[in-house]
C-alpha positions in Angstrom: -14.3 -14.3 -40.6 -13.7 -12.2 -37.5 -11.6 -9.4 -38.1 -8.9 -8.0 -35.8 -11.0 -5.3 -34.6 -13.8 -7.5 -33.4 -11.4 -10.1 -32.1 -10.0 -7.3 -29.8 -13.4 -6.5 -28.7 -14.1 -10.3 -27.9 -11.0 -10.5 -25.9 -11.3 -7.3 -24.0 -15.1 -8.4 -23.1 -14.4 -10.3 -20.0 -12.3 -7.3 -18.6 -14.9 -4.9 -19.6 -17.6 -6.8 -17.7 -15.5 -7.0 -14.8 -14.5 -3.3 -14.9 -18.1 -2.1 -15.2 -19.5 -4.8 -12.5 -16.8 -4.4 -9.8 -15.5 -0.8 -10.4 -17.7 1.6 -12.0 -21.0 0.3 -10.8 -19.5 0.5 -7.3 -17.9 3.9 -7.8 -21.3 5.4 -9.0 -23.1 4.1 -5.7 -20.4 5.4 -3.8 -20.7 9.0 -5.7 -24.6 8.9 -5.3 -24.7 8.4 -1.7 -21.7 10.7 -1.1 -23.7 13.6 -2.7 -27.3 13.1 -1.3 -29.1 13.1 1.6 -31.4 10.2 3.0 -34.0 11.5 1.0 -32.0 11.5 -2.2 -31.5 15.4 -2.2 -28.3 16.7 -3.4 -25.8 17.9 -0.8 -22.2 18.7 0.0 -22.5 18.2 3.7 -21.5 14.5 3.5 -18.1 15.5 2.2 -17.8 18.4 4.8 -18.3 16.1 7.4 -14.3 15.3 6.7 -13.8 19.0 8.3 -15.1 17.9 11.7 -12.4 17.7 14.4 -12.6 13.8 15.0 -12.4 13.1 11.3 -9.6 15.5 10.8 -7.5 13.7 13.7 -8.2 10.4 12.1 -7.1 11.6 8.7 -4.1 13.2 10.0 -3.3 10.2 12.1 -3.7 8.0 9.1 -1.5 10.0 6.8 1.2 10.3 9.5 1.3 6.4 9.9 0.9 5.8 6.3 3.9 8.2 5.5 6.0 6.6 8.4 5.1 2.8 7.0 5.9 4.1 3.5 9.4 5.7 4.5 10.2 2.4 6.3 9.3 0.3 3.5 11.5 2.3 1.2 14.5 2.2 3.3 14.2 -1.6 3.9 13.2 -2.6 0.3 15.5 -0.5 -1.7 19.0 -2.0 -0.4 17.2 -5.6 -0.4 16.2 -5.2 -4.1 19.8 -4.2 -4.9 21.1 -7.1 -3.0 18.6 -9.3 -5.0 19.9 -8.0 -8.3 23.5 -9.0 -7.4 22.8 -12.4 -6.5 22.6 -15.4 -9.1 19.3 -16.0 -10.5 18.5 -19.1 -8.7 19.0 -17.6 -5.3 17.2 -14.5 -6.4 14.2 -16.4 -7.2 14.2 -18.3 -4.0 14.5 -15.2 -2.0 11.9 -13.3 -3.9 9.4 -16.4 -3.4 10.0 -16.0 0.4 8.5 -12.6 0.2 5.7 -13.5 -1.9 4.5 -16.5 -0.1 3.0 -14.6 2.6 0.8 -12.7 0.2 -0.8 -15.9 -0.6 -2.1 -16.0 3.1 -5.2 -14.1 3.8 -4.6 -10.4 4.8 -6.8 -10.9 8.1 -4.8 -13.9 9.0 -1.4 -12.4 8.7 -2.5 -9.6 11.0 -4.0 -12.0 13.5 -0.8 -13.7 13.6 1.1 -10.4 14.7 -1.6 -9.8 17.3 -1.0 -13.2 18.8 2.9 -12.3 18.8 2.6 -9.1 20.1 0.1 -9.2 22.9 1.2 -9.1 26.7 1.0 -12.9 26.8 2.0 -13.6 23.4 4.7 -15.7 22.1 7.4 -12.7 22.0 6.9 -11.7 25.5 6.9 -15.6 26.5 10.2 -16.0 25.0 11.5 -12.7 26.3 10.5 -13.9 30.0 12.2 -17.2 29.4 15.5 -15.3 29.0 14.7 -13.0 32.0 14.3 -10.0 29.7 11.6 -7.3 30.1 8.6 -7.6 28.0 7.6 -5.4 25.1 4.5 -3.5 25.1 3.5 -2.0 21.9 0.2 -4.0 21.2 -2.6 -1.3 21.0 -0.2 1.4 20.1 0.9 3.5 16.9 4.1 1.3 16.8 2.1 -1.8 16.4 0.1 -0.5 13.7 3.1 0.8 11.8 4.8 -2.7 12.3 1.6 -4.4 11.0 1.5 -1.9 7.8 5.2 -2.4 7.0 4.8 -6.3 7.4 1.7 -6.4 5.1 2.7 -4.0 2.5 6.7 -4.4 2.3 6.6 -6.8 -0.9 4.5 -4.2 -2.7 7.5 -1.8 -2.4 10.1 -4.5 -2.9 8.8 -6.0 -6.1 8.5 -3.0 -7.9 11.9 -1.7 -7.2 13.5 -5.0 -8.0 11.7 -5.3 -11.3 13.2 -1.8 -12.4 16.6 -2.6 -11.0 16.9 -5.8 -12.6 16.3 -4.3 -16.1 19.1 -1.8 -15.6 21.9 -2.6 -18.4 25.1 -3.6 -16.4 27.0 -2.1 -19.4 25.6 1.5 -18.2 26.9 0.8 -14.3 30.1 -0.2 -16.0 30.7 2.9 -18.2 30.1 5.1 -15.1 33.0 3.2 -13.2 35.2 3.4 -16.3 34.5 7.1 -16.5 35.7 7.6 -12.7 32.5 7.5 -10.8 32.8 6.1 -7.4 30.1 3.7 -5.9 28.1 6.6 -4.4 28.1 8.8 -7.6 27.2 5.7 -9.7 24.2 5.0 -7.4 23.3 8.6 -7.0 23.6 9.6 -10.7 22.7 6.5 -12.6 21.1 3.6 -10.7 18.8 5.6 -8.6 17.5 8.0 -11.4 16.8 4.7 -13.3 14.9 3.1 -10.6 12.5 6.2 -10.0 9.5 4.5 -12.0 9.9 1.6 -9.3 10.1 3.7 -6.3 7.2 5.9 -7.1 5.1 2.8 -8.0 6.2 1.3 -4.6 5.3 4.2 -2.8 1.9 4.7 -4.3 1.3 0.8 -3.6 2.2 1.0 0.0 0.6 4.6 1.0 -2.8 4.0 -0.7 -3.5 0.8 1.0 -2.0 1.9 4.3 -3.8 5.1 4.3 -7.2 3.5 3.7 -6.8 0.3 6.2 -8.9 -0.5 9.2 -8.2 -4.0 9.8 -4.7 -3.3 10.9 -5.7 -0.6 13.1 -8.4 -2.5 14.7 -6.5 -5.7 15.4 -3.0 -4.2 16.5 -4.3 -1.0 17.7 -7.1 -2.4 19.8 -9.7 -0.5 18.3 -8.3 2.6 20.4 -6.6 4.3 17.5 -8.9 5.4 15.1 -7.7 6.1 11.4 -9.8 7.4 8.7 -10.4 4.0 7.6 -11.9 3.1 10.8 -14.2 6.0 10.8 -15.4 5.0 7.2 -16.0 1.5 8.5 -18.1 2.5 11.3 -20.3 4.8 9.3 -21.1 2.1 7.0 -21.3 -0.9 9.4 -22.3 0.4 13.1 -24.2 3.5 12.3 -25.7 2.4 8.9 -25.0 6.0 7.4 -23.8 5.2 4.0 -24.2 8.8 2.9 -21.6 10.2 5.2 -19.3 7.0 4.8 -19.4 7.4 1.1 -18.8 11.3 1.4 -15.7 10.4 3.5 -14.7 8.0 1.0 -14.9 10.6 -1.8 -12.3 12.6 -0.1 -10.1 9.6 0.4 -10.5 9.1 -3.3 -8.6 12.4 -4.0 -5.5 11.1 -2.5 -5.8 8.1 -4.5 -6.2 10.0 -7.8 -3.0 12.1 -6.8 -1.1 9.1 -6.2 -2.1 7.8 -9.5 -1.2 10.9 -11.4 2.2 11.0 -9.6 2.7 7.4 -10.8 1.7 8.2 -14.4 4.1 11.0 -14.6 7.3 9.1 -13.4 6.1 5.5 -14.9 4.6 6.2 -18.0 5.7 2.8 -19.5 4.5 0.9 -16.4 7.9 -0.6 -15.6 7.3 -0.6 -11.9 4.1 -2.6 -12.0 4.9 -5.3 -14.5 5.8 -8.2 -11.8 
């Protein structure tokens, strides 16, 4: 008869295989290429390539646009999550589904759709011309990249915050009101502190993919605006320089590890990611 310990190993077997095959082995390959030359000799020059003016500019650009997109997503998602929590269960489920459905579509297709909408002869400008309004020219600009990031990553901010807010006991809010706290005091001292795990989780889930993206900047930035993700993509696909590409990827992993450490500190129970 199989004991509990053996059954746990059997149940976790598929996950362990997946983790080793698709996480550990690729990570080991990236570390190997990032710390070696084309001849296999150990070097730190690949990592030091991040210090070149072009790569620093791409990294700073990516950090700035990622931070802007994350802030916009937070400002939009938090009030919406509070509204959803106040609605009836049926209406809430329907509205949340509206935000989830686009995530079922391919990421590339969603971005291509915005390219079609924003281009100079696109749908939006055709509608504006029909009403004798001036066209908008944000395609191939940082504004279009931020728009694409916000559209694609907003659900990743909304759902963790909503998941935490919906779990707050209404009696806690009512108690604060009974003790004389107004709406702002109740929000600032009760609601917001209790929602910190969801906020931190949402920030992490938006900032990290926004920092490393290259498809959005390629399509909506017209390949004129290079982010660090574009630089790494070019190293792998265009120049076939896996060593430098892996070295730059290792530097980006530092930001990912920092984000994970912050999320672990403020969301120890995983409340913000259990949706």
